[in-house]
LUMNUDO-11029 format. One line per 10 residues: number of its first residue (from 0); their letters; for each residue x, y, z of C-alpha. Coordinates in steps of 0.5 Angstrom, whole numbers. Each point is the difference from the previous one (the first is absolute). Layout:
# residues N
NUM> A> X,Y,Z; ...
This chain:
# residues 322
0> XXXXXXXXXX> 20,-82,49; -2,7,3; -6,0,5; -6,4,-2; 2,5,5; 7,2,-3; -3,0,-7; -5,5,2; 5,4,3; 5,-1,-6
10> XXXXXXXXXX> -6,3,-4; -1,6,5; 7,2,0; 1,0,-8; -6,4,0; 2,5,5; 7,1,-3; -3,1,-7; -5,5,3; 6,3,3
20> XXXXXXXXXX> 4,1,-6; -6,3,-3; 0,5,5; 7,1,-1; -1,2,-7; -5,5,2; 5,3,5; 5,1,-6; -4,3,-5; 3,6,-2
30> XXXXXXXXXX> -1,6,-5; 2,-5,-6; -6,-3,1; -4,6,-2; 5,1,-6; -1,-7,-2; -8,1,0; 1,7,-4; 5,-3,-5; -5,-6,-2
40> XXXXXXXXXX> -6,5,0; 4,4,-5; 3,-6,-4; -3,0,-7; 3,-7,-1; -1,-6,5; 3,-3,6; 5,-5,-1; 1,-4,6; 6,-5,1
50> XXXXXXXXXX> 3,-5,5; 3,-6,0; -1,-7,5; -6,2,5; 0,7,-2; -2,-2,-7; -6,-3,3; -2,6,4; 2,4,-6; -6,-4,-4
60> XXXXXXXXXX> -5,1,5; 2,8,0; -1,0,-7; -7,-3,0; -2,5,6; 2,6,-4; -3,-3,-7; -7,-1,4; 0,7,3; 1,4,-6
70> XXXXXXXXXX> 8,0,0; 3,-3,-6; 5,-5,2; 4,-6,-3; 5,-5,3; 7,-1,-2; 4,-5,3; 7,3,2; 4,-7,-3; -4,0,-6
80> XXXXXXXXXX> 1,8,-1; 7,-1,-1; -1,-5,-6; -5,4,-4; -6,2,4; 3,7,1; -3,1,-7; -7,1,3; 2,6,4; -2,7,-4
90> XXXXXXXXXX> 3,7,1; -6,2,4; 0,-6,5; 1,0,8; 4,-5,3; -1,-3,7; 5,-5,2; -1,-5,6; 6,-3,3; 1,-2,8
100> XXXXXXXXXX> 8,1,-1; 0,5,-6; 7,-4,-1; -2,-6,-4; 5,-1,-6; -6,0,-5; -2,7,3; 7,3,0; 0,-2,-8; -7,3,-1
110> XXXXXXXXXX> 0,6,3; 5,4,-4; -4,-3,-6; -6,3,3; 4,7,2; 3,0,-7; -7,1,-3; -2,6,4; -6,-3,3; -2,2,7
120> XXXXXXXXXX> 2,-6,5; -3,-1,6; 3,-5,5; -5,-4,5; 6,-3,4; 2,-2,7; 7,3,0; 0,7,-1; 8,0,-1; 0,-5,-5
130> XXXXXXXXXX> 2,0,-8; -8,1,-2; -1,5,5; 6,4,-2; -2,0,-7; -8,2,1; -3,6,-1; -5,-1,6; 1,-5,6; -6,-4,3
140> XXXXXXXXXX> 3,-3,6; -3,-7,1; 5,-2,5; -1,-5,6; 3,-2,6; 0,-8,-1; -4,-5,-4; -5,-4,3; 4,-6,-2; 3,-3,6
150> XXXXXXXXXX> 7,0,-4; -1,7,-2; 0,-3,-8; -6,-1,-3; -3,7,-3; -6,1,5; -1,7,3; 4,3,-5; -5,-2,-6; -6,2,5
160> XXXXXXXXXX> 3,7,1; 1,0,-8; -7,-2,-1; -3,5,5; 4,6,-3; -2,-2,-7; -7,0,3; 1,7,3; 2,2,-7; -6,-3,-4
170> XXXXXXXXXX> -5,3,5; 4,7,0; -1,0,-7; -7,-2,0; -2,5,4; 4,6,-4; -3,-2,-6; -7,0,3; -1,-7,-2; -7,-3,2
180> XXXXXXXXXX> -5,-6,-1; -2,1,-7; 8,1,-2; 1,-7,4; -6,-3,-3; 4,1,-7; 6,-4,2; -4,-5,4; -6,-3,-5; 1,-7,2
190> XXXXXXXXXX> -1,-4,7; -4,2,5; 3,7,2; -1,3,-7; -7,-3,0; -2,4,7; 3,6,-4; -4,0,-7; -5,-6,0; -7,3,0
200> XXXXXXXXXX> -7,-3,3; -2,1,-7; 5,-5,-3; -2,-5,4; -7,0,-1; 0,1,-7; 3,-7,0; -6,-3,3; -7,-1,-2; -5,5,2
210> XXXXXXXXXX> -5,-3,3; -7,4,1; -7,-1,1; -6,5,0; -4,1,6; -6,-4,-2; 4,-6,-1; -2,-7,3; 4,-3,5; 1,-6,-5
220> XXXXXXXXXX> 3,5,-5; 4,3,6; 3,-7,1; 2,-1,-7; 3,6,-1; 5,0,6; 1,-8,-2; 2,2,-7; 5,5,2; 3,-3,6
230> XXXXXXXXXX> 2,7,3; -5,-2,6; -4,6,-1; -4,4,-5; -2,7,-1; -7,3,0; -1,5,-5; -5,5,-3; -1,2,-7; 5,5,0
240> XXXXXXXXXX> 5,-5,2; 1,3,7; 1,-4,6; -6,-1,5; 3,-6,4; 4,-6,0; -2,-8,2; 5,-4,2; 1,-7,2; -1,2,7
250> XXXXXXXXXX> -7,3,-2; -2,-6,-3; 1,-4,6; -3,5,5; -6,0,-5; -1,-7,0; 0,-1,8; -5,6,1; -5,-2,-6; -4,-6,-1
260> XXXXXXXXXX> -3,3,-6; 5,2,-5; -4,0,-6; -3,7,0; 6,3,2; 4,5,-4; 7,2,-1; -1,7,4; -3,-3,6; 6,-4,1
270> XXXXXXXXXX> 6,5,-2; 4,4,4; -2,7,-1; 7,3,2; 5,-4,-3; 7,2,0; 3,3,-6; 7,3,-3; 1,4,-6; 3,-4,-6
280> XXXXXXXXXX> 6,5,0; 2,-1,7; 6,-4,2; -1,-8,1; 4,1,7; -6,5,2; -5,-5,-2; 4,-6,4; 0,5,6; -8,1,-1
290> XXXXXXXXXX> -1,-7,0; 4,-1,6; -3,5,4; -7,-2,-1; 1,-7,0; -3,-2,-7; 2,-4,-5; -3,4,-6; 1,7,-2; -5,4,-6
300> XXXXXXXXXX> 4,4,-5; -3,6,-2; 2,5,-6; -3,6,3; -7,-2,1; -1,-6,-4; 2,-7,1; 6,-2,-3; 1,-7,4; 2,-4,6
310> XXXXXXXXXX> 7,-2,3; 1,-6,5; 5,0,5; 3,-6,-4; 2,5,-6; 4,4,5; 3,-6,3; 2,-3,-7; 3,6,-2; 5,0,7
320> XX> -3,6,3; -1,-2,7
């Protein structure tokens, strides 16, 4: 078994080789890259991304990135294409074919069929004199000096180069379309990423109880309201539903420490008079930032000047917004 030192050195060597491969891809960029971006932007159909072996796996990731950033794309396995899947290609589609060698049997069978349909063909290829490169309309050079595999066999640096080239295309297309955060949210409604982009403070507050009490309420009434709603706080509001203050669990503890006669105390005497609040239309991620910045666990939510509800730190954590 290898020593700890040699294991770390092997990892470093692999990462350095892959980093060098990406830098080499950058150096090899040509005018064809700009032409590819322009062609995809003008495309009225979809981007069909195809490949075989490890290149097919990278092709699927590129498709996923395209779709999530506003470029409609679908994956077509090169082997399946010659057994019926060519039917998915429409006349207005653009095709990107990934291959390290550009000379595999499946590629040699597929390319004439693609060219016959007269779709624009983009080769993302490691051999610029290969069969694929010679028949493509545009070439994206992803050649590498060697694989990170010590036997120079397992696709490693070559697939990293393809992945990086796909990301470069996706980002250029995204920027060219002025694809913004609201667009991104449309394609990512699920998961913490989407929630950070669309979930509002009011969405969280509306699912909670709405603890409130009058400024003249007794300590007993305050305790009952806090306990009943399990948010660790209660808003003190006036007859117009405007917030006068907040009473938290911490305020109750401090009140008990500092007062022996609590029978005659009212809510307005123990409330915090400058509660932190946020508008209901504000993003939940901004609510989290305010909670962290002020080292608190509850935040009042307002609808303009009126009380809307309370959100707790746990609400944000439960939604995966961290």
